[in-house]
C-alpha positions in Angstrom: -47.0 62.1 -41.9 -44.6 59.9 -42.4 -43.7 60.6 -45.6 -43.6 63.8 -44.5 -41.3 63.7 -41.8 -39.3 61.5 -44.1 -39.3 63.5 -46.6 -37.8 66.6 -44.3 -35.7 63.9 -42.5 -34.2 63.4 -46.7 -33.6 67.0 -47.2 -31.7 67.7 -43.9 -29.4 65.1 -44.9 -28.5 66.6 -47.6 -26.6 69.4 -46.1 -23.1 69.5 -45.3 -23.7 69.0 -41.6 -21.3 66.2 -39.5 -23.1 62.9 -39.5 -22.7 60.5 -36.7 -19.5 59.0 -36.4 -18.3 55.5 -35.5 -18.1 55.5 -31.7 -21.1 57.5 -31.2 -22.7 54.5 -33.7 -21.6 51.8 -31.5 -22.5 53.0 -28.3 -25.9 53.8 -29.2 -26.1 50.0 -30.9 -24.7 48.9 -27.4 -26.9 51.3 -25.1 -30.0 50.0 -27.6 -28.8 46.5 -27.0 -28.3 46.3 -23.0 -30.7 49.3 -22.1 -33.7 50.1 -24.8 -34.6 46.7 -26.1 -34.9 45.2 -22.5 -36.4 48.2 -21.3 -39.1 47.9 -24.0 -39.5 44.5 -23.3 -40.9 45.6 -19.8 -42.8 48.6 -21.1 -44.2 46.6 -23.6 -45.4 43.5 -21.6 -46.1 45.7 -18.4 -48.5 47.9 -20.6 -50.0 45.0 -22.2 -50.8 43.1 -18.3 -52.1 46.7 -17.3 -54.3 47.3 -20.4 -55.9 43.5 -20.1 -57.0 44.1 -16.8 -59.3 46.7 -17.6 -62.9 46.3 -16.7 -64.9 49.4 -16.5 -67.0 50.6 -19.2 -65.7 48.9 -22.8 -62.6 47.3 -21.9 -61.1 48.7 -25.9 -61.4 52.1 -24.8 -60.1 51.5 -21.6 -57.1 49.7 -23.3 -56.2 52.2 -26.0 -56.7 55.0 -22.9 -54.1 53.2 -21.3 -51.5 53.3 -24.1 -52.0 56.7 -25.1 -51.0 57.6 -21.3 -47.9 55.4 -21.5 -46.7 56.7 -25.1 -47.2 59.9 -24.1 -44.7 59.7 -21.3 -42.5 57.0 -23.4 -42.5 59.8 -26.4 -41.4 62.9 -24.0 -38.5 60.2 -22.6 -36.8 59.5 -25.9 -36.8 62.9 -27.1 -35.9 64.2 -24.2 -33.1 61.3 -23.6 -31.4 63.1 -27.2 -29.3 65.5 -25.2 -27.5 68.6 -26.8 -24.2 68.4 -24.7 -23.5 65.1 -25.2 -24.1 65.4 -28.9 -22.0 68.2 -29.1 -18.9 66.2 -27.7 -19.1 62.8 -29.1 -15.8 61.9 -28.2 -16.8 62.5 -24.8 -16.0 58.5 -22.8 -18.6 59.4 -20.3 -21.3 59.7 -23.3 -23.4 57.3 -22.1 -23.3 57.9 -18.5 -24.3 61.4 -19.8 -27.5 60.2 -21.8 -28.4 58.3 -19.0 -27.9 60.9 -16.0 -29.2 63.7 -17.9 -32.5 61.7 -20.2 -34.5 62.6 -17.1 -33.5 66.6 -17.8 -34.7 70.0 -19.0 -36.0 69.3 -22.9 -33.3 69.5 -25.3 -34.4 71.2 -28.6 -33.1 70.7 -31.8 -30.2 73.1 -32.6 -28.5 74.2 -35.5 -25.2 72.1 -35.8 -26.7 69.0 -33.9 -29.8 68.5 -36.0 -28.5 65.5 -38.2 -26.7 63.6 -35.4 -29.9 64.1 -33.0 -32.0 62.8 -35.8 -30.2 59.9 -36.1 -29.8 59.1 -32.7 -33.1 59.7 -32.2 -34.4 56.8 -35.1 -31.8 54.6 -33.2 -33.6 54.7 -30.3 -36.9 54.6 -31.6 -36.3 51.7 -33.2 -34.6 49.5 -30.6 -37.0 50.3 -27.7 -40.1 50.3 -29.9 -38.5 46.4 -31.0 -38.5 45.7 -27.8 -42.2 47.0 -27.2 -43.1 44.8 -29.7 -42.1 41.9 -28.6 -43.0 42.6 -25.2 -46.6 43.1 -25.7 -47.1 40.4 -28.3 -46.4 38.0 -25.9 -50.1 37.8 -24.2 -50.9 34.5 -23.8 -54.4 33.4 -21.9 -55.1 30.1 -20.6 -58.3 28.0 -20.3 -58.7 25.5 -17.0 -61.7 23.9 -14.7 -61.9 21.4 -12.9 -61.9 17.3 -14.2 -65.3 16.4 -16.7 -66.5 20.2 -17.1 -66.4 20.2 -20.3 -62.6 22.0 -20.6 -61.8 20.0 -23.5 -65.0 20.4 -25.7 -64.4 24.2 -24.6 -61.1 24.3 -26.3 -61.9 23.0 -29.4 -65.1 25.8 -29.9 -62.4 28.0 -29.4 -59.9 26.4 -32.0 -62.8 26.5 -34.6 -63.4 30.0 -33.8 -59.3 30.7 -34.8 -57.9 31.0 -31.1 -54.1 28.7 -31.1 -54.7 26.0 -28.4 -51.3 25.2 -26.2 -52.8 21.2 -25.4 -51.1 20.6 -22.0 -52.9 17.5 -21.6 -51.4 16.1 -25.0 -47.8 17.3 -23.7 -48.4 15.4 -20.6 -49.5 12.6 -22.7 -46.8 12.7 -25.0 -44.0 12.9 -22.4 -45.1 9.7 -20.7 -44.4 7.9 -24.0 -40.5 6.0 -24.3 -38.2 7.7 -26.1 -38.3 4.8 -28.9 -41.8 5.7 -30.0 -41.6 7.5 -33.5 -42.2 10.5 -34.0 -45.1 10.2 -36.1 -47.4 9.9 -32.5 -46.0 13.1 -31.5 -47.3 16.4 -32.5 -45.6 18.9 -29.9 -42.5 17.3 -28.1 -39.2 15.4 -29.5 -37.9 11.9 -27.6 -35.5 14.0 -25.9 -38.5 15.6 -23.5 -39.5 12.0 -22.5 -39.6 11.2 -18.5 -40.7 7.9 -19.0 -37.8 6.5 -17.4 -37.4 8.5 -14.4 -41.6 7.8 -13.7 -40.7 4.4 -14.0 -38.1 4.3 -11.9 -39.9 6.0 -9.0 -43.0 3.9 -9.3 -41.9 1.0 -10.6 -43.0 -1.9 -13.5 -46.7 -2.0 -11.7 -47.9 1.2 -13.8 -46.6 -0.6 -17.1 -49.2 -2.2 -19.8 -49.0 -5.9 -19.4 -47.5 -6.0 -15.4 -49.4 -6.7 -12.6 -49.7 -4.6 -9.4 -47.1 -6.8 -7.5 -44.6 -5.9 -9.9 -42.4 -3.6 -8.5 -38.9 -4.3 -10.5 -37.3 -1.2 -12.0 -34.0 -2.5 -12.8 -34.3 -3.3 -16.6 -35.9 0.4 -16.6 -33.5 2.7 -15.4 -31.9 3.5 -18.8 -31.3 7.6 -17.1 -33.5 8.6 -19.8 -31.2 7.6 -22.8 -33.3 6.3 -25.8 -34.2 2.7 -26.2 -34.3 1.2 -29.3 -36.2 -1.7 -28.0 -39.8 -2.0 -28.0 -40.9 -1.0 -24.2 -44.1 -1.1 -22.4 -45.8 1.6 -22.4 -47.2 3.5 -19.1 -50.8 3.0 -18.2 -52.2 6.5 -17.3 -54.9 4.4 -15.4 -52.7 2.4 -13.2 -50.5 5.7 -13.0 -53.6 7.8 -11.7 -55.1 5.0 -9.5 -51.1 5.4 -7.2 -50.8 9.2 -7.0 -54.9 9.9 -6.6 -54.9 8.6 -2.9 -51.2 9.6 -1.9 -50.6 13.3 -2.0 -46.6 12.7 -1.4 -46.5 10.1 -4.7 -48.8 13.0 -6.5 -46.0 15.5 -5.7 -43.2 13.5 -6.6 -45.1 12.7 -9.7 -45.7 16.8 -10.5 -41.7 17.5 -9.4 -40.9 14.7 -12.9 -43.5 16.2 -14.7 -44.1 19.8 -14.5 -41.0 21.0 -15.7 -41.0 19.5 -18.6 -44.4 20.3 -19.7 -43.7 24.1 -18.9 -40.8 23.8 -21.1 -42.5 22.3 -24.2 -45.5 24.4 -23.4 -43.7 27.8 -23.8 -41.9 26.6 -26.5 -45.2 26.4 -28.2 -46.5 29.6 -26.9 -43.7 31.3 -28.3 -44.0 29.8 -31.5 -47.2 31.3 -32.0 -46.9 34.4 -30.5 -44.5 36.9 -32.1 -46.8 37.7 -35.6 -48.3 40.8 -36.7 -51.6 39.2 -36.6 -53.9 39.7 -33.1 -54.1 35.7 -32.7 -55.0 34.2 -28.8 -53.0 32.0 -28.2 -54.3 29.9 -24.8 -52.8 27.0 -22.9 -55.1 24.3 -21.7 -53.8 24.0 -18.3 -56.2 21.6 -16.2 -54.2 22.2 -13.1 -53.0 25.7 -13.1 -54.0 27.3 -10.0 -52.7 23.9 -8.3 -49.4 24.3 -10.2 -48.7 27.6 -8.1 -46.8 30.3 -9.8 -47.9 29.4 -13.0 -50.8 31.3 -13.5 -48.4 34.5 -13.3 -47.2 33.4 -16.8 -51.0 34.2 -18.6 -52.4 37.5 -19.1 -55.9 36.1 -18.5 -57.5 32.8 -17.2 -61.0 31.2 -18.5 -62.5 29.0 -16.1 -64.6 26.3 -16.9 -67.0 25.5 -14.0 -70.1 23.1 -12.9 -71.4 22.2 -9.5 -69.9 19.6 -7.6 -73.0 17.2 -8.3 -72.9 17.3 -12.0 -69.4 17.0 -11.9 -69.3 14.1 -10.4 -72.1 12.9 -12.3 -70.1 13.7 -15.1 -67.6 11.7 -14.5 -68.9 8.8 -13.2 -71.1 8.9 -16.7 -67.6 9.3 -18.8 -65.9 6.7 -16.9 -67.6 4.0 -16.4 -65.1 1.8 -14.8 -64.3 4.0 -11.8 -66.1 3.4 -8.5 -68.1 6.5 -6.8 -65.4 6.5 -4.4 -62.4 6.9 -7.1 -64.4 9.6 -8.8 -64.6 11.5 -5.7 -61.3 11.0 -5.6 -60.3 12.7 -8.6 -62.5 15.9 -7.9 -61.2 15.8 -4.2 -57.1 15.8 -5.5 -58.3 19.3 -7.2 -58.8 22.8 -6.1 -62.6 23.1 -5.5 -64.3 24.4 -9.1 -66.0 26.9 -6.9 -62.5 28.7 -5.8 -60.8 28.5 -9.4 -64.2 30.6 -10.5 -63.7 33.1 -8.1 -59.9 33.7 -9.1 -60.3 33.5 -12.6 -61.1 36.7 -15.4 -63.8 34.6 -16.9 -65.9 32.1 -15.8 -67.8 29.7 -18.6 -70.9 27.3 -16.5 -71.1 24.6 -18.6 -74.7 23.2 -17.1 -76.8 24.3 -20.2 -77.3 23.3 -23.7 -74.5 23.2 -26.4 -76.1 26.2 -28.0 -76.1 28.0 -24.8 -72.1 27.4 -24.5 -71.2 28.7 -27.9 -72.8 31.8 -27.1 -71.3 32.0 -24.2 -68.0 31.1 -25.3 -68.0 34.2 -28.2 -69.1 36.8 -25.6 -66.0 35.5 -23.7 -63.8 35.3 -26.7 -64.9 39.0 -28.0 -63.8 40.0 -24.2 -60.6 38.5 -24.5 -59.8 40.0 -27.6 -60.5 43.5 -26.7 -58.6 43.3 -23.3 -55.7 42.1 -24.7 -55.6 44.0 -28.0 -57.7 47.0 -28.1 -57.8 49.3 -31.2 -54.2 49.1 -31.9 -50.2 48.0 -30.6 -48.6 50.3 -28.2 -45.5 50.2 -30.5 -47.8 51.4 -33.4 -48.8 54.3 -31.0 -45.2 55.2 -29.5 -43.6 55.1 -33.3 -47.1 57.4 -34.7 -46.7 59.7 -31.3 -42.8 60.1 -31.7 -43.0 61.0 -35.5 -46.0 63.8 -35.3 -43.6 65.5 -32.7 -40.3 65.5 -34.8 -42.5 66.7 -37.8 -43.7 69.6 -36.1 -40.4 70.2 -34.1 -38.8 70.1 -37.8 -41.5 72.1 -38.8 -40.7 74.4 -36.2 -37.1 74.7 -37.1 -37.2 75.1 -41.0 -40.0 78.3 -40.3 -37.4 79.4 -37.7 -34.7 79.0 -40.7 -36.6 80.6 -43.5 -37.3 83.8 -41.1 -33.3 84.8 -40.6 
């Protein structure tokens, strides 16, 4: 069908009819950059979000149905936007405004004398709008979250083995605490400029550093303003830092205000790096404190929660961190949102209370559902392009027959 349409267009372009001029082309390019591309981004991402929420019957068919409805409306809108009056007076200074004001008007049938210009403008608009749709629907990260000691890291490793791209915010949080002087070989996802080492030491004192006592609160030698220090600096002891913040909500908020913006910046860069490909790859951010972070949850199309009962959670945490007292374990659990509430807010729940085989089977089931709800049978951009070309082929065929009958 595509070759048929292109063949008809090529035949038409062999005629002596006037082609698009420089002014109209410039206006179309500007219109594409400032109107169609952003609008395509919104339509593409909005359609992806809407289709991913389909939970009735088969997710893949629901995804396809939503995309077909939206692509039908878009195709009519793009075709109707090619206005005959505007194209017959391309030197009109109000050309763009005519197009915007009339794009929802009566359908403009392709007419003799404006056919080539109409097709050229239509193709420019179709390409630019579809580019926006492709970029918008390609950004569809999901999130994996859960409570402490619920087995989230185990699930993340299993998903990674299944081909899912995992963006590990725990790893990011660990690396941004490193001194800027730490070699790049020890960093996987960050660079020295991402470090928040100096602001944290300035805020909480040297008592949180390795090799320093609890009473050492001196901060003068660590007020480097974030600049890289070529000397060896003691690292932040995460266990000591945890003892400070888990029992004091104000200090926990102070730490979050320093680390969360930097973690989000690195995380979004990593997500973008893996999102814009032609392959249907699931990009999943492992975010332990997703719901505690507030608006961050709206970044993700779907959320998977790894959950266990509160009693088993305490038991596993005490078994994992044997140097913590029972009260310290309870404080760490209490500092997070209740796991049952997280489960209610999520799209999928993985109950990690059985055997590893049970968990693997549940992960495969959830991953299959995620794949269907995110991607369906095809991309929205593909549907829009195909339906537009089919409609254009039908119109060209009708015009050819009409001209042949005269």
